[in-house]
C-alpha beads as a LAMMPS data file, in Angstrom:
LAMMPS data file: protein, C-alpha beads

450 atoms
449 bonds

1 atom types
1 bond types

-500.0 500.0 xlo xhi
-500.0 500.0 ylo yhi
-500.0 500.0 zlo zhi

Masses

1 110.0

Atoms # bond

1 1 1 418.374 -162.606 107.178
2 1 1 416.978 -164.973 109.776
3 1 1 417.953 -168.555 109.588
4 1 1 414.165 -169.567 110.170
5 1 1 413.103 -167.384 107.163
6 1 1 415.742 -168.573 104.690
7 1 1 415.007 -171.949 103.102
8 1 1 418.701 -172.211 101.892
9 1 1 420.191 -171.575 105.406
10 1 1 417.675 -174.085 107.062
11 1 1 418.556 -176.769 104.643
12 1 1 422.174 -176.128 105.263
13 1 1 421.614 -176.266 108.971
14 1 1 419.687 -179.541 108.598
15 1 1 422.580 -180.815 106.379
16 1 1 425.103 -179.698 109.078
17 1 1 423.189 -181.531 111.705
18 1 1 422.989 -184.698 109.707
19 1 1 426.674 -184.544 108.778
20 1 1 427.484 -184.025 112.460
21 1 1 425.629 -187.014 113.658
22 1 1 426.858 -189.179 110.854
23 1 1 430.417 -188.244 111.662
24 1 1 429.989 -188.866 115.433
25 1 1 428.480 -192.258 114.676
26 1 1 431.308 -192.968 112.088
27 1 1 433.955 -191.930 114.652
28 1 1 432.501 -194.237 117.237
29 1 1 432.064 -197.042 114.717
30 1 1 435.691 -196.593 113.545
31 1 1 436.986 -196.492 116.963
32 1 1 435.142 -199.651 117.874
33 1 1 436.372 -201.495 114.878
34 1 1 439.937 -200.372 115.613
35 1 1 439.542 -201.521 119.154
36 1 1 438.320 -204.900 117.996
37 1 1 441.207 -205.239 115.518
38 1 1 443.632 -204.151 118.193
39 1 1 442.287 -206.687 120.497
40 1 1 442.639 -209.486 117.894
41 1 1 446.193 -208.257 116.941
42 1 1 447.344 -208.020 120.709
43 1 1 445.751 -211.385 121.435
44 1 1 447.659 -212.793 118.388
45 1 1 451.035 -211.306 119.858
46 1 1 450.433 -212.754 123.329
47 1 1 449.683 -216.052 121.656
48 1 1 453.089 -215.835 119.797
49 1 1 454.928 -215.101 123.114
50 1 1 453.162 -218.164 124.634
51 1 1 454.331 -220.229 121.701
52 1 1 458.008 -218.886 122.109
53 1 1 458.024 -219.528 125.805
54 1 1 456.606 -223.084 125.539
55 1 1 459.334 -223.860 122.927
56 1 1 462.115 -222.549 125.058
57 1 1 460.944 -223.952 128.362
58 1 1 463.082 -226.561 130.031
59 1 1 462.201 -228.694 133.137
60 1 1 465.115 -230.409 134.945
61 1 1 464.531 -233.779 136.657
62 1 1 464.297 -232.164 139.969
63 1 1 461.600 -229.807 138.654
64 1 1 463.581 -226.577 138.028
65 1 1 462.139 -224.494 135.315
66 1 1 464.456 -222.702 132.941
67 1 1 464.300 -221.016 129.477
68 1 1 466.657 -221.900 126.667
69 1 1 466.080 -218.444 125.202
70 1 1 464.442 -215.336 126.777
71 1 1 461.677 -213.530 124.680
72 1 1 463.138 -210.995 122.494
73 1 1 460.714 -208.122 123.513
74 1 1 462.511 -205.804 125.949
75 1 1 459.338 -204.879 127.738
76 1 1 459.757 -208.294 129.502
77 1 1 462.827 -207.075 131.062
78 1 1 461.619 -203.573 132.160
79 1 1 460.267 -203.725 135.640
80 1 1 456.478 -203.058 135.685
81 1 1 456.882 -202.352 132.080
82 1 1 453.379 -203.497 131.226
83 1 1 454.410 -206.903 129.560
84 1 1 454.595 -209.904 131.722
85 1 1 455.037 -213.704 131.605
86 1 1 454.748 -216.374 134.242
87 1 1 455.183 -220.151 134.195
88 1 1 453.597 -222.195 136.986
89 1 1 454.342 -225.945 137.426
90 1 1 451.507 -227.269 139.538
91 1 1 453.324 -230.625 139.824
92 1 1 456.610 -229.432 141.304
93 1 1 455.221 -226.061 142.599
94 1 1 457.966 -224.115 140.810
95 1 1 457.286 -220.542 139.418
96 1 1 459.284 -218.917 136.660
97 1 1 458.454 -215.084 136.058
98 1 1 459.588 -212.288 133.749
99 1 1 462.019 -209.708 135.077
100 1 1 459.253 -207.172 134.598
101 1 1 457.039 -208.677 137.350
102 1 1 460.155 -208.108 139.789
103 1 1 458.763 -209.318 143.249
104 1 1 455.095 -209.624 142.029
105 1 1 453.154 -212.496 140.527
106 1 1 450.152 -212.677 138.163
107 1 1 446.941 -213.347 140.139
108 1 1 445.533 -215.961 138.107
109 1 1 442.031 -217.425 138.529
110 1 1 441.786 -220.824 140.121
111 1 1 440.230 -222.701 137.189
112 1 1 441.035 -225.901 135.336
113 1 1 442.467 -225.272 132.020
114 1 1 442.006 -227.656 128.902
115 1 1 445.634 -228.490 127.834
116 1 1 446.445 -226.911 124.387
117 1 1 443.831 -224.312 124.578
118 1 1 444.477 -220.502 124.896
119 1 1 442.287 -218.932 127.538
120 1 1 441.878 -215.122 128.045
121 1 1 441.255 -213.505 131.349
122 1 1 441.151 -209.996 132.847
123 1 1 443.144 -209.608 136.130
124 1 1 444.915 -207.049 138.229
125 1 1 448.625 -206.577 137.873
126 1 1 451.636 -204.635 139.626
127 1 1 450.674 -201.269 140.797
128 1 1 447.041 -201.728 140.269
129 1 1 447.499 -202.225 136.570
130 1 1 444.540 -203.717 134.583
131 1 1 445.997 -206.720 132.705
132 1 1 444.779 -208.786 129.813
133 1 1 446.101 -212.306 130.289
134 1 1 446.405 -215.148 127.727
135 1 1 447.451 -218.578 129.188
136 1 1 447.714 -222.145 128.080
137 1 1 448.163 -225.423 129.976
138 1 1 450.617 -227.962 128.893
139 1 1 451.428 -231.608 129.998
140 1 1 455.172 -232.055 129.943
141 1 1 456.646 -235.474 130.667
142 1 1 460.062 -235.421 132.367
143 1 1 461.751 -238.618 133.563
144 1 1 458.559 -240.470 133.488
145 1 1 456.835 -237.876 135.438
146 1 1 454.142 -235.636 133.958
147 1 1 454.439 -231.848 134.851
148 1 1 451.139 -229.784 134.694
149 1 1 452.536 -226.518 133.323
150 1 1 450.453 -223.189 133.238
151 1 1 452.050 -220.625 130.878
152 1 1 450.588 -216.963 131.111
153 1 1 451.452 -213.809 129.251
154 1 1 449.828 -210.564 130.313
155 1 1 449.788 -206.942 128.804
156 1 1 448.669 -203.773 130.587
157 1 1 445.474 -202.527 129.197
158 1 1 446.652 -198.906 129.594
159 1 1 448.723 -199.422 126.458
160 1 1 445.633 -200.589 124.506
161 1 1 443.680 -197.545 125.851
162 1 1 446.620 -195.210 124.747
163 1 1 446.621 -196.688 121.290
164 1 1 442.760 -196.292 121.113
165 1 1 443.076 -192.698 122.268
166 1 1 445.758 -192.136 119.697
167 1 1 443.656 -193.453 116.968
168 1 1 440.684 -191.237 117.951
169 1 1 442.832 -188.126 118.036
170 1 1 444.335 -189.147 114.584
171 1 1 440.784 -189.717 113.026
172 1 1 439.130 -186.565 114.401
173 1 1 440.852 -184.104 112.052
174 1 1 440.272 -186.403 109.163
175 1 1 436.463 -186.694 110.071
176 1 1 436.334 -182.959 110.524
177 1 1 437.890 -182.417 106.969
178 1 1 435.554 -184.973 105.574
179 1 1 432.447 -183.122 107.284
180 1 1 433.787 -179.788 105.736
181 1 1 433.679 -181.277 102.293
182 1 1 430.455 -183.015 102.775
183 1 1 428.811 -179.802 103.921
184 1 1 430.403 -177.845 101.027
185 1 1 428.957 -180.494 98.680
186 1 1 425.560 -180.258 100.319
187 1 1 425.610 -176.402 100.060
188 1 1 426.458 -176.735 96.261
189 1 1 423.584 -179.453 95.945
190 1 1 421.015 -177.246 97.896
191 1 1 421.904 -174.174 95.667
192 1 1 421.358 -176.222 92.585
193 1 1 418.074 -177.511 94.039
194 1 1 416.901 -174.008 94.913
195 1 1 417.781 -172.595 91.376
196 1 1 414.475 -173.289 89.879
197 1 1 412.877 -171.124 92.723
198 1 1 415.125 -168.326 91.594
199 1 1 414.047 -168.768 88.108
200 1 1 410.377 -168.511 89.230
201 1 1 411.227 -165.271 91.309
202 1 1 412.818 -163.780 88.086
203 1 1 409.611 -164.717 86.101
204 1 1 407.507 -163.088 88.738
205 1 1 409.607 -159.972 88.439
206 1 1 409.200 -160.053 84.797
207 1 1 405.476 -160.196 85.218
208 1 1 405.370 -157.310 87.632
209 1 1 407.537 -155.412 85.207
210 1 1 405.102 -156.267 82.290
211 1 1 407.458 -158.328 80.217
212 1 1 405.658 -161.483 80.767
213 1 1 402.048 -162.491 81.558
214 1 1 402.736 -166.025 82.843
215 1 1 405.446 -168.075 84.606
216 1 1 407.539 -170.419 82.441
217 1 1 406.359 -174.020 82.710
218 1 1 409.686 -175.685 82.026
219 1 1 410.544 -176.217 85.739
220 1 1 411.149 -179.416 87.851
221 1 1 408.206 -181.654 88.528
222 1 1 408.361 -180.819 92.248
223 1 1 407.916 -177.073 91.427
224 1 1 405.432 -177.428 88.571
225 1 1 402.397 -177.622 90.762
226 1 1 403.382 -174.240 92.373
227 1 1 403.908 -172.672 89.003
228 1 1 400.573 -174.151 87.655
229 1 1 398.800 -172.660 90.731
230 1 1 400.304 -169.210 90.261
231 1 1 399.438 -169.224 86.503
232 1 1 396.058 -170.118 87.387
233 1 1 395.847 -167.391 89.913
234 1 1 397.172 -164.996 87.360
235 1 1 394.705 -166.045 84.732
236 1 1 391.774 -165.542 87.236
237 1 1 393.220 -162.184 88.180
238 1 1 393.492 -161.161 84.759
239 1 1 389.926 -162.202 83.946
240 1 1 388.725 -160.161 86.992
241 1 1 390.642 -157.125 85.981
242 1 1 389.328 -157.295 82.605
243 1 1 385.659 -157.507 84.001
244 1 1 386.469 -154.559 86.286
245 1 1 387.928 -152.581 83.539
246 1 1 385.057 -153.231 81.209
247 1 1 382.724 -152.219 84.056
248 1 1 384.557 -149.058 84.590
249 1 1 384.370 -148.268 80.912
250 1 1 380.756 -148.926 80.713
251 1 1 380.310 -146.618 83.392
252 1 1 382.413 -143.893 82.024
253 1 1 380.703 -144.315 78.738
254 1 1 377.343 -144.297 80.319
255 1 1 378.137 -140.777 81.644
256 1 1 379.117 -139.326 78.318
257 1 1 375.697 -138.890 77.225
258 1 1 374.472 -136.894 80.381
259 1 1 377.556 -134.830 80.248
260 1 1 376.871 -133.929 76.598
261 1 1 373.338 -132.967 77.417
262 1 1 374.671 -131.085 80.380
263 1 1 377.139 -129.170 78.058
264 1 1 374.168 -128.269 75.785
265 1 1 372.201 -126.939 78.805
266 1 1 375.198 -124.790 79.868
267 1 1 375.411 -123.333 76.531
268 1 1 371.626 -122.481 76.548
269 1 1 372.199 -120.863 79.999
270 1 1 374.888 -118.766 78.677
271 1 1 372.749 -117.698 75.753
272 1 1 370.179 -116.465 78.133
273 1 1 372.640 -114.543 80.197
274 1 1 373.050 -116.805 83.149
275 1 1 376.728 -116.711 82.884
276 1 1 377.422 -117.358 86.660
277 1 1 375.240 -120.490 86.801
278 1 1 376.715 -121.602 83.510
279 1 1 380.235 -121.275 84.766
280 1 1 379.450 -123.134 88.017
281 1 1 377.826 -126.003 85.938
282 1 1 380.796 -125.922 83.479
283 1 1 383.119 -126.347 86.351
284 1 1 381.188 -129.303 87.750
285 1 1 380.832 -130.923 84.372
286 1 1 384.631 -130.599 83.988
287 1 1 385.159 -132.197 87.349
288 1 1 382.929 -135.112 86.534
289 1 1 384.651 -135.598 83.058
290 1 1 388.137 -135.546 84.738
291 1 1 386.985 -137.973 87.383
292 1 1 385.730 -140.200 84.570
293 1 1 388.957 -140.040 82.705
294 1 1 390.915 -140.833 85.808
295 1 1 388.932 -143.904 86.547
296 1 1 389.358 -145.012 82.942
297 1 1 393.091 -144.496 83.149
298 1 1 393.225 -146.413 86.393
299 1 1 391.197 -149.300 84.927
300 1 1 393.581 -149.480 82.009
301 1 1 396.795 -149.392 84.071
302 1 1 395.493 -152.107 86.536
303 1 1 394.965 -154.414 83.611
304 1 1 398.678 -155.090 83.626
305 1 1 399.135 -156.129 80.058
306 1 1 402.624 -156.189 78.522
307 1 1 404.178 -152.876 77.812
308 1 1 405.140 -152.012 74.142
309 1 1 407.672 -149.660 72.519
310 1 1 405.986 -146.345 71.673
311 1 1 407.685 -143.397 69.827
312 1 1 407.558 -140.513 72.104
313 1 1 407.990 -137.860 69.340
314 1 1 405.051 -139.111 67.386
315 1 1 402.854 -139.247 70.504
316 1 1 403.771 -135.660 71.506
317 1 1 403.071 -134.386 67.860
318 1 1 399.536 -136.000 67.810
319 1 1 398.866 -134.223 71.067
320 1 1 400.119 -130.872 69.843
321 1 1 397.813 -131.067 66.795
322 1 1 394.870 -131.603 69.061
323 1 1 395.750 -128.844 71.528
324 1 1 396.247 -126.236 68.833
325 1 1 392.524 -126.648 68.134
326 1 1 391.459 -125.951 71.679
327 1 1 390.490 -122.554 72.931
328 1 1 393.663 -122.506 75.315
329 1 1 396.032 -123.714 72.672
330 1 1 394.930 -121.628 69.791
331 1 1 397.695 -119.159 68.777
332 1 1 400.324 -120.559 71.152
333 1 1 403.539 -121.920 70.015
334 1 1 404.582 -125.516 70.675
335 1 1 408.170 -126.467 70.410
336 1 1 409.148 -130.162 70.703
337 1 1 412.809 -131.278 70.837
338 1 1 412.499 -135.050 70.826
339 1 1 414.600 -137.459 68.698
340 1 1 412.679 -139.510 66.274
341 1 1 414.217 -142.811 67.509
342 1 1 413.485 -142.150 71.224
343 1 1 410.949 -144.589 72.525
344 1 1 408.958 -145.256 75.748
345 1 1 408.387 -148.899 76.932
346 1 1 404.794 -148.448 78.003
347 1 1 401.402 -148.715 76.761
348 1 1 400.556 -146.203 73.974
349 1 1 397.344 -145.075 75.635
350 1 1 399.126 -144.637 78.911
351 1 1 401.791 -142.490 77.278
352 1 1 399.229 -140.255 75.493
353 1 1 397.435 -139.936 78.853
354 1 1 400.444 -138.750 80.610
355 1 1 401.770 -136.339 77.876
356 1 1 398.120 -135.127 77.074
357 1 1 397.303 -134.216 80.794
358 1 1 400.650 -132.529 81.406
359 1 1 400.886 -130.690 77.963
360 1 1 397.293 -129.569 78.316
361 1 1 397.984 -128.254 81.787
362 1 1 400.907 -126.322 80.397
363 1 1 398.828 -124.965 77.494
364 1 1 396.265 -123.683 79.924
365 1 1 398.850 -121.598 81.868
366 1 1 401.265 -120.728 79.321
367 1 1 401.384 -117.089 77.964
368 1 1 402.488 -118.078 74.518
369 1 1 404.890 -120.901 74.338
370 1 1 404.998 -124.531 75.411
371 1 1 408.212 -126.445 75.379
372 1 1 408.327 -130.451 75.300
373 1 1 411.634 -132.211 75.319
374 1 1 412.798 -135.934 76.042
375 1 1 416.126 -137.625 76.337
376 1 1 417.686 -140.884 77.851
377 1 1 419.606 -140.773 81.009
378 1 1 420.763 -143.500 83.377
379 1 1 418.476 -146.162 81.947
380 1 1 415.479 -143.828 82.231
381 1 1 413.459 -141.857 79.752
382 1 1 413.107 -138.290 80.941
383 1 1 410.333 -136.153 79.544
384 1 1 410.207 -132.408 80.440
385 1 1 407.053 -130.101 79.741
386 1 1 407.600 -126.340 80.366
387 1 1 405.751 -123.196 79.783
388 1 1 406.269 -119.575 80.041
389 1 1 403.229 -118.916 82.388
390 1 1 403.293 -117.656 86.058
391 1 1 404.530 -121.014 87.356
392 1 1 404.370 -122.127 90.949
393 1 1 406.583 -121.179 93.947
394 1 1 408.457 -123.945 96.007
395 1 1 405.619 -124.164 98.620
396 1 1 402.892 -124.761 95.963
397 1 1 405.046 -127.265 94.157
398 1 1 405.545 -129.082 97.388
399 1 1 401.805 -129.114 98.159
400 1 1 400.945 -130.380 94.765
401 1 1 403.326 -133.226 95.160
402 1 1 402.228 -134.052 98.664
403 1 1 399.989 -137.042 98.945
404 1 1 396.300 -136.131 98.752
405 1 1 396.882 -132.520 97.547
406 1 1 395.426 -131.440 94.115
407 1 1 395.608 -128.184 92.193
408 1 1 391.764 -128.308 91.605
409 1 1 391.077 -127.537 95.326
410 1 1 390.667 -124.015 94.344
411 1 1 388.232 -124.868 91.572
412 1 1 390.695 -125.632 88.640
413 1 1 390.213 -128.996 86.899
414 1 1 393.960 -129.352 86.299
415 1 1 394.633 -131.155 89.544
416 1 1 393.093 -134.409 88.524
417 1 1 394.963 -134.603 85.372
418 1 1 398.126 -134.487 87.573
419 1 1 396.617 -137.151 89.711
420 1 1 395.897 -139.332 86.605
421 1 1 399.555 -138.869 85.565
422 1 1 400.868 -139.934 88.971
423 1 1 398.657 -143.090 88.949
424 1 1 400.053 -144.204 85.591
425 1 1 403.543 -143.495 86.721
426 1 1 403.386 -145.399 89.829
427 1 1 402.114 -148.465 87.760
428 1 1 405.426 -148.121 85.675
429 1 1 407.720 -147.353 88.453
430 1 1 408.147 -143.878 87.258
431 1 1 408.494 -140.686 89.034
432 1 1 407.292 -137.065 88.599
433 1 1 408.918 -133.784 89.775
434 1 1 408.031 -130.082 89.661
435 1 1 410.555 -127.285 89.256
436 1 1 410.909 -123.829 87.950
437 1 1 411.319 -123.388 84.142
438 1 1 413.994 -121.368 82.511
439 1 1 411.214 -119.615 80.498
440 1 1 409.469 -118.352 83.543
441 1 1 406.681 -120.913 83.998
442 1 1 406.503 -124.479 85.564
443 1 1 408.749 -127.397 84.555
444 1 1 407.261 -130.768 84.931
445 1 1 409.862 -133.795 84.748
446 1 1 408.775 -137.217 84.066
447 1 1 411.116 -140.130 84.553
448 1 1 410.218 -143.728 83.435
449 1 1 412.518 -146.821 83.617
450 1 1 413.707 -147.646 80.164

Bonds

1 1 1 2
2 1 2 3
3 1 3 4
4 1 4 5
5 1 5 6
6 1 6 7
7 1 7 8
8 1 8 9
9 1 9 10
10 1 10 11
11 1 11 12
12 1 12 13
13 1 13 14
14 1 14 15
15 1 15 16
16 1 16 17
17 1 17 18
18 1 18 19
19 1 19 20
20 1 20 21
21 1 21 22
22 1 22 23
23 1 23 24
24 1 24 25
25 1 25 26
26 1 26 27
27 1 27 28
28 1 28 29
29 1 29 30
30 1 30 31
31 1 31 32
32 1 32 33
33 1 33 34
34 1 34 35
35 1 35 36
36 1 36 37
37 1 37 38
38 1 38 39
39 1 39 40
40 1 40 41
41 1 41 42
42 1 42 43
43 1 43 44
44 1 44 45
45 1 45 46
46 1 46 47
47 1 47 48
48 1 48 49
49 1 49 50
50 1 50 51
51 1 51 52
52 1 52 53
53 1 53 54
54 1 54 55
55 1 55 56
56 1 56 57
57 1 57 58
58 1 58 59
59 1 59 60
60 1 60 61
61 1 61 62
62 1 62 63
63 1 63 64
64 1 64 65
65 1 65 66
66 1 66 67
67 1 67 68
68 1 68 69
69 1 69 70
70 1 70 71
71 1 71 72
72 1 72 73
73 1 73 74
74 1 74 75
75 1 75 76
76 1 76 77
77 1 77 78
78 1 78 79
79 1 79 80
80 1 80 81
81 1 81 82
82 1 82 83
83 1 83 84
84 1 84 85
85 1 85 86
86 1 86 87
87 1 87 88
88 1 88 89
89 1 89 90
90 1 90 91
91 1 91 92
92 1 92 93
93 1 93 94
94 1 94 95
95 1 95 96
96 1 96 97
97 1 97 98
98 1 98 99
99 1 99 100
100 1 100 101
101 1 101 102
102 1 102 103
103 1 103 104
104 1 104 105
105 1 105 106
106 1 106 107
107 1 107 108
108 1 108 109
109 1 109 110
110 1 110 111
111 1 111 112
112 1 112 113
113 1 113 114
114 1 114 115
115 1 115 116
116 1 116 117
117 1 117 118
118 1 118 119
119 1 119 120
120 1 120 121
121 1 121 122
122 1 122 123
123 1 123 124
124 1 124 125
125 1 125 126
126 1 126 127
127 1 127 128
128 1 128 129
129 1 129 130
130 1 130 131
131 1 131 132
132 1 132 133
133 1 133 134
134 1 134 135
135 1 135 136
136 1 136 137
137 1 137 138
138 1 138 139
139 1 139 140
140 1 140 141
141 1 141 142
142 1 142 143
143 1 143 144
144 1 144 145
145 1 145 146
146 1 146 147
147 1 147 148
148 1 148 149
149 1 149 150
150 1 150 151
151 1 151 152
152 1 152 153
153 1 153 154
154 1 154 155
155 1 155 156
156 1 156 157
157 1 157 158
158 1 158 159
159 1 159 160
160 1 160 161
161 1 161 162
162 1 162 163
163 1 163 164
164 1 164 165
165 1 165 166
166 1 166 167
167 1 167 168
168 1 168 169
169 1 169 170
170 1 170 171
171 1 171 172
172 1 172 173
173 1 173 174
174 1 174 175
175 1 175 176
176 1 176 177
177 1 177 178
178 1 178 179
179 1 179 180
180 1 180 181
181 1 181 182
182 1 182 183
183 1 183 184
184 1 184 185
185 1 185 186
186 1 186 187
187 1 187 188
188 1 188 189
189 1 189 190
190 1 190 191
191 1 191 192
192 1 192 193
193 1 193 194
194 1 194 195
195 1 195 196
196 1 196 197
197 1 197 198
198 1 198 199
199 1 199 200
200 1 200 201
201 1 201 202
202 1 202 203
203 1 203 204
204 1 204 205
205 1 205 206
206 1 206 207
207 1 207 208
208 1 208 209
209 1 209 210
210 1 210 211
211 1 211 212
212 1 212 213
213 1 213 214
214 1 214 215
215 1 215 216
216 1 216 217
217 1 217 218
218 1 218 219
219 1 219 220
220 1 220 221
221 1 221 222
222 1 222 223
223 1 223 224
224 1 224 225
225 1 225 226
226 1 226 227
227 1 227 228
228 1 228 229
229 1 229 230
230 1 230 231
231 1 231 232
232 1 232 233
233 1 233 234
234 1 234 235
235 1 235 236
236 1 236 237
237 1 237 238
238 1 238 239
239 1 239 240
240 1 240 241
241 1 241 242
242 1 242 243
243 1 243 244
244 1 244 245
245 1 245 246
246 1 246 247
247 1 247 248
248 1 248 249
249 1 249 250
250 1 250 251
251 1 251 252
252 1 252 253
253 1 253 254
254 1 254 255
255 1 255 256
256 1 256 257
257 1 257 258
258 1 258 259
259 1 259 260
260 1 260 261
261 1 261 262
262 1 262 263
263 1 263 264
264 1 264 265
265 1 265 266
266 1 266 267
267 1 267 268
268 1 268 269
269 1 269 270
270 1 270 271
271 1 271 272
272 1 272 273
273 1 273 274
274 1 274 275
275 1 275 276
276 1 276 277
277 1 277 278
278 1 278 279
279 1 279 280
280 1 280 281
281 1 281 282
282 1 282 283
283 1 283 284
284 1 284 285
285 1 285 286
286 1 286 287
287 1 287 288
288 1 288 289
289 1 289 290
290 1 290 291
291 1 291 292
292 1 292 293
293 1 293 294
294 1 294 295
295 1 295 296
296 1 296 297
297 1 297 298
298 1 298 299
299 1 299 300
300 1 300 301
301 1 301 302
302 1 302 303
303 1 303 304
304 1 304 305
305 1 305 306
306 1 306 307
307 1 307 308
308 1 308 309
309 1 309 310
310 1 310 311
311 1 311 312
312 1 312 313
313 1 313 314
314 1 314 315
315 1 315 316
316 1 316 317
317 1 317 318
318 1 318 319
319 1 319 320
320 1 320 321
321 1 321 322
322 1 322 323
323 1 323 324
324 1 324 325
325 1 325 326
326 1 326 327
327 1 327 328
328 1 328 329
329 1 329 330
330 1 330 331
331 1 331 332
332 1 332 333
333 1 333 334
334 1 334 335
335 1 335 336
336 1 336 337
337 1 337 338
338 1 338 339
339 1 339 340
340 1 340 341
341 1 341 342
342 1 342 343
343 1 343 344
344 1 344 345
345 1 345 346
346 1 346 347
347 1 347 348
348 1 348 349
349 1 349 350
350 1 350 351
351 1 351 352
352 1 352 353
353 1 353 354
354 1 354 355
355 1 355 356
356 1 356 357
357 1 357 358
358 1 358 359
359 1 359 360
360 1 360 361
361 1 361 362
362 1 362 363
363 1 363 364
364 1 364 365
365 1 365 366
366 1 366 367
367 1 367 368
368 1 368 369
369 1 369 370
370 1 370 371
371 1 371 372
372 1 372 373
373 1 373 374
374 1 374 375
375 1 375 376
376 1 376 377
377 1 377 378
378 1 378 379
379 1 379 380
380 1 380 381
381 1 381 382
382 1 382 383
383 1 383 384
384 1 384 385
385 1 385 386
386 1 386 387
387 1 387 388
388 1 388 389
389 1 389 390
390 1 390 391
391 1 391 392
392 1 392 393
393 1 393 394
394 1 394 395
395 1 395 396
396 1 396 397
397 1 397 398
398 1 398 399
399 1 399 400
400 1 400 401
401 1 401 402
402 1 402 403
403 1 403 404
404 1 404 405
405 1 405 406
406 1 406 407
407 1 407 408
408 1 408 409
409 1 409 410
410 1 410 411
411 1 411 412
412 1 412 413
413 1 413 414
414 1 414 415
415 1 415 416
416 1 416 417
417 1 417 418
418 1 418 419
419 1 419 420
420 1 420 421
421 1 421 422
422 1 422 423
423 1 423 424
424 1 424 425
425 1 425 426
426 1 426 427
427 1 427 428
428 1 428 429
429 1 429 430
430 1 430 431
431 1 431 432
432 1 432 433
433 1 433 434
434 1 434 435
435 1 435 436
436 1 436 437
437 1 437 438
438 1 438 439
439 1 439 440
440 1 440 441
441 1 441 442
442 1 442 443
443 1 443 444
444 1 444 445
445 1 445 446
446 1 446 447
447 1 447 448
448 1 448 449
449 1 449 450
C-alpha cells in the first residue's frame, strides 16, 4: 500500500516529521539552556576561587606576594591542567602564578578595572587553550603604601565544551525514547480519529450487500457532511432506479398485449395449416417474451432494495405446481428434497425467477423426472436442479458458461432464462455451475452467500 494513498500512513509520516522537528528544536534549546546554566555555574566557581585567593593573599613590606593557603582544587597544581590563577601587583611589579601555569602567564587585556567588580574575558592560554577569565582589582594598603592588585582565575573552555558534549550525548537517547512514545501516541490518536471512516466503509459494505439503504448518521461532525452527501446521492440514485424500473415495467407490460395478439394469430395460422410459419412466429414471440422477462428481472435487481429471508422449499413447491400444468411438465415427476427451515436471503421475486427459469429449463429437457435439492455449506446456500434428459457434454457446458454464449443461438429460448439467472446471481454475489447429473441429464448448481 503506497504511503501517498494511505491516509493513516500520511498522517503518521506528518506526525513523525513534526515530532522530529520538535525534538531537534528541544534538543538545541535544552543544550543551550544547559550551556547558559553551566556558564553561570563555572562563573560562580571562578568567583569563589577569586574570593579564596584574595582572602589568602599576603603582601610583604618589600612587595613580595604570598598566599597563606593554596586553593584546594588540585587542578591548580597540574601543569597546563586547564585551571589557572594569577596575581599581578601593578605597584610593585610582582606576579604570583599557579603551578598549573608553569612558565606561562595569562595574557590579560590592558584595561582599567573598577576595584571590587568582577570582569569576564576571553583569552588565549598555554598550548593555545581558549580560556574563560574572571578577574577582580583590589587596592591593598601595606605600610602606608597602596598596592594595585589584579587577581585573575581562568578555566580552559575545552572542559566546558566537553561537558556540553556529554550532556548532548546523554540527552539524545532520552529524546529518542520520548519521540518513540510520542509517535506511538500519535499513531493511537490517528487510529481513533480514522475509526469513524472505517464505520462509514462498513456501512457502505452493508448497503452494497443489501442489509441497509442509508449510512448511519451518528458520526463525528467532521464526517457528517460526507455522510449526508452520500445519503443524498443514494436517495437520488434510488429515485432514478425506481423511475428506470418503472419505465422498464411499463415497456414490458406494453408489449404484453401485442404478444397476446400475436399468439392468437399464431394459433389461427396453425388452424389454417401454416404450421411452419406458425412455428417461426411462435419462436420469435418466445424470444420477445424472454427478452422482456430478462429486462424486468434486471430492472428489479438493479433497484437494490433490502434482501429478505425467503423459504426455498415453499418457492420451489409453487413453481412445481405451475410447471405441472404446462405442456412440458404434464406427466413428469418432480422430486424436491429441501428442508422446510432452509431460507434464502434474497428478494422473493428474484428467488422465484432463478428457480423458475432453471426448473423450467430442466422440465423442457427431462424425459420423466426433475430433481430439486438445497442445503447449506460453508456459509452458502446451494441449490441443485437436475433432470434425466440428454444433458450437455463438457464442451457445451463450457460454451454455455462462457461470457456472451447462449443456449438459444440454435433457436431454443432456454438461453435467455439462463442469462436472467446469471444477472440475478451476480447482483447477490452468487455463482452458477453446470455439471453432469447422476440421473443422466444436466445438473445446474446455484450458490448464494448466506
